[in-house]
N, C-alpha and C positions, 0 to 999 in steps of 0.2 A: 066553125069554118075558119080556115087560114087564108089570108090574103097573101099574094106574092111578096109585096113590100108594103108595110103600113104607110098610109099617106102622112106626110109631115104636116103637123098642125102649124098654124101661123106662129105660135110661140116657139116651137122647135126650130122653124126656119130662122126666126129672128135671133134665137140664141146662137145657132151655128154661125150666122153671118157676123154677129157682134163679136164672138170669140175669135173668129179668123181675122176680122178687121183689126181687133186690138193686137193680136199677135203680129200681124204684118206691120201695122203702124208703130208698134213698140220696137220691132227690129230696125225699122227705118230710122226712128228717133235715136236709137242706141248707136247706129252706124255714124250718125252725124256727131254725136257728142256723148261721152260717158260722164260728163261733169255734173249732170243733174241727178235726181234720185232714181231715174229709170235704170233698171238693171236687167241683164239678159243672162240666163243660165242654160248651158248645154249639158246633157248628161246621158248616161246609159243606165238601163235597168234589167234585172233578170230575177227569176224566181219560179217556184212551182205553180202550175195551173191545175185547177180542179174543175171537172165538168159535173153539171147537175142536170140530168135528163131522165129519160124513161128506163134506160138499160142499167143493169147492175143494181147496186143498192145494198142495204144492210137489213137488220132485223125489223120485222113488221112491215106495215104499209109504207109505200114511198111518200116522202114529204119534201118540203122545200129546204133549201140551204144545206148545212154541213152534215146533217144526220146520215145522208145516203152517199157520202163521199167514199169512193174506193181508193184508198191511198196507193195501192199497188199499180193503179193506172195513171198515176201522177206524171206529168211531163213538164219540162222546163220552158219558160217563156223568155224571149230576148227582145229588147227594143231600145229605142232612143227617144229623147224628148228635147224640146226647147221651151223654156218658160220666160215670159216677159213680166217684170214686176214694176208697174207704174208707181206703186207704193210698197213698202216692206211687207204690209199685212195682206196684200192681194196679188195674185199672179194669174196669168193667162197661159195655159199650157197647150201645146200641140205635140202629139206623140204618135209614133207608129211602132208596131211590134208584130212579131210572129210567135205563134205557139202551136200546140198540137193537143187535140182532145180525143178521148175514146171512152167507150163503155162496153161492158161485156156481162151478159147474164151468167156466164160460167163461173165468174169469180165469187158469186154469192156463196157464203160458207156457213150460213145458219139454216136451221131445219124447220122453221115455222111455216104454216100453210101459205102465208102471203109470199114469203121468199121462194118457196118451192114452185109456186105458180109462175113466178118470174124466171126461175131457173129452168123450168120446163119449156118456156118460150124459146130459150136458147139462141137469142139474137146477139149480135155484136156490131160494132162500127168503130171506125177511126176517121179522123179528118185533120188536115192542115187547117190552120186558122190565121188569117191575116187581118189586121185591123188598124185603123187610124181614127183618132178622136181629138177633140178640143174640149178643154175643161177650164173652169174657174176654180182657183184655190183660195181658201180663206185661212188666215193665221190669227186666231183670236187673241193670243197672248201678245203678239206684236201690235195688234190694234189697241189693246188696253195699255200697252207701254207708251203709246203716243210718240212724241218726238224725243223721248229720253234716249241718251246715248247708252244707257245701261240695259242692253237687250239680253234676253235669255239665250243660253247656249242650246237648250233643247226646245224645239218649237213645234207643238202639235198643230195639225191642220186637217181640214176637210175639203172635199172637192166634188163637183158634179159637172157633167158635160153631155155631149152628144157625139156619136161616132158611127162609123160604118165597119162592118166586118164581112169577110168572105170565107166560106167553108165549102167542103165538097165531101160528103160522107161516103165511105166505102164499107161494104160488108164482106164477110169471108165465106168461102165454101171449102170443104176438105174433100179431096178426091179419094178414090179407093186405095191409093197408096199412102194416104196420110199427109199428102202435101196440101198446104193451105194457100189459096189464091184469093186476091182481093178485087172487088168489082165496084165501080161507081154506082151508087144506088139511085141518084136523082133521075137518070134517063130510064130506069126500069119501072118507074111508077108503082112502087111496091104496095101502096095503099089505094091505088086507083086514081091518082091525081090526074085530072084532065080527061078522064074517061066519061063518056056520055052517060054510062050506066051509074055513075057516082057523081052527080052534078054538084053535090055539096063539098066534094074533095078537090080543091083548086090546086094547080101547080104552085110550088113554092120557089122563090128565088134563092140563088146561092149567095147573093149579096144582100145584106140586111142592115137595118138601123139598130144600134144599141144605145143604152144610156149607161155610161161608165160613172161610177160613184164610189166613194170610200173615204178613207182617212189614213193618217200616218203621223209619224213624228220625225222631224228633221234635226240632225246634229250639225251645228255650224262650227267648223274648225277654225276658220278665219274668213276674211272677206273674199277669198277665192274658192275654197273647197267646202262642199257639204256632202253629207250622206244621210239617207232616209230609209226607214222601213215602212212599207205601205200595204194596205189591203185595198185591192182594186176589184170591185164587183161589177159585172155587166148584166144589166137587165135587158132581155131581148124580147122581140115580138113574134117569135116563131117557135113552134114546137117540133121542127124538123131538122135540127142540127144533127140528131142521131137517126133521122129518117123514120122515126117511130112516133105515132101520135094517136091514131084512131082505132080502126078495126081491120080485120082480115077481109080480103075480097075473094070473089070467085076466080081462081087462077085461069079459067078458060078465056077470060078477057085479055090476058097478056098476048094471046095469039092474034087478037084483033088490032092491037095498037103497036106491037113491037115486031122487030124482025124475028125470024125463026130462031136465030142464035140467042138474041136477047130474051126471048120468051122462055127458052129452056133455063137460062140463068135466073130470070125473075121468079119462075115457079119454084125453083129450088131454094132461093135466098130469102123470099118474103115470108116463108113459113118453115122453120127448121125445128119444129117441135120434137122433143124427146119425152117419152112416157115416164114421168117421175110421179106426179100426183095421180095421173090416169095411165097406168101401165098399158103398153101396146098401142097407144094413140100416137100417131106421127103427123097428123094434120088437124087443123081447126076448121070448124064450119065457117063459111062466109058470114060476116057480121059479128063474130066473136071479138071481144075486146083485145086489142093488140098493144095499145099504149093509153096514156092518160092525157087527153087533150085539154084538161082544165088548167094545167100548169105549163107555162112556157118554159123552154129550156133556158139555162143560164150557165155562166162559168165565172170563176173568180181566181185571182192570183195573189200570192204574198210575195212582194217585191223588195229587193235591195236596190237602192238607187244611189248613184254617185254623180254629183254635179260639179261643174266648174263655171264660175262667173266670168264673163268677158269684160274687157276694158281695163283701164288703169285702176289700181287700188291704192288709196292714199290713207288708209285707216287701219293698217296692220297692227299698229301699237295698241289701239283700243281692243282689237280682236284678241291679241295675245293676252291682254289684261283680263278679258272675259273668261279665258280658259283657266285662269288661276282661281276664279271665284267658284263658290259652291253652286251647283245647278239650282236654278229657281225659275219660276214662271212669271212672277210679278215683281 
């Protein structure tokens, strides 16, 4: 059973409040004076985003993470961030970004039985994705370096946080002239969400909580400019980013809950079966598996980040000296 938005635990609430408070307090402190160790970095990031859900996939049964990534559906993410560093080895990040995700059973190009069943399902989706999150960053090599002036140029780090994202899945229909049109899936209740006949299928919210996590390596050019490459993975608590999760329903109920126009679209778009494994079949019986509700949807990005640190810089000499040394971590 899917809840509209999972309830925040007291730990998650505390983490979100603490991270936002640190960011705000850090910015205020930096505004007063840049003479202490507090530093603030502003930056931009961009890179490819990959969706992990029920639609599409590769050889064999669907699994978690990168095995079922369809590279041909990759889209670019764009965003901005501000990070406050009360110490060199720890940072508090606030970020916002936009990306786009999609999935399509038609792109499956292998011929095993598991793949052909998904290809016969013949569903697709696309969705804009907006997100904002706060996270804590940890730089282990800087922590180990302590107060030494001899800091590494390449600085690995890890991070974890909490955020919110908004999505709105759309599915396609092709008319008799071959023209493709896209329709918002959420209001169509394609799997019976909110229908009395399917009490276990609850409506899902288009705004959800996620847990961003990952790691990367930062290159420090001087006290002002940095660049990083980062893996940003988002754990979510919904299986409906692609509007596919459980089973097919009896299409007669669309007439009971939707307008006549919506019902026509819902009947056509919730089941687009093409007879591949079972030739001649173009509809599934109600109750037939449509998706895998055991695995929540997820998405991840590989980012290039460029940052600039605010305030006066009085240590360019040491930074220039750093760049002439051989890269090291300790």
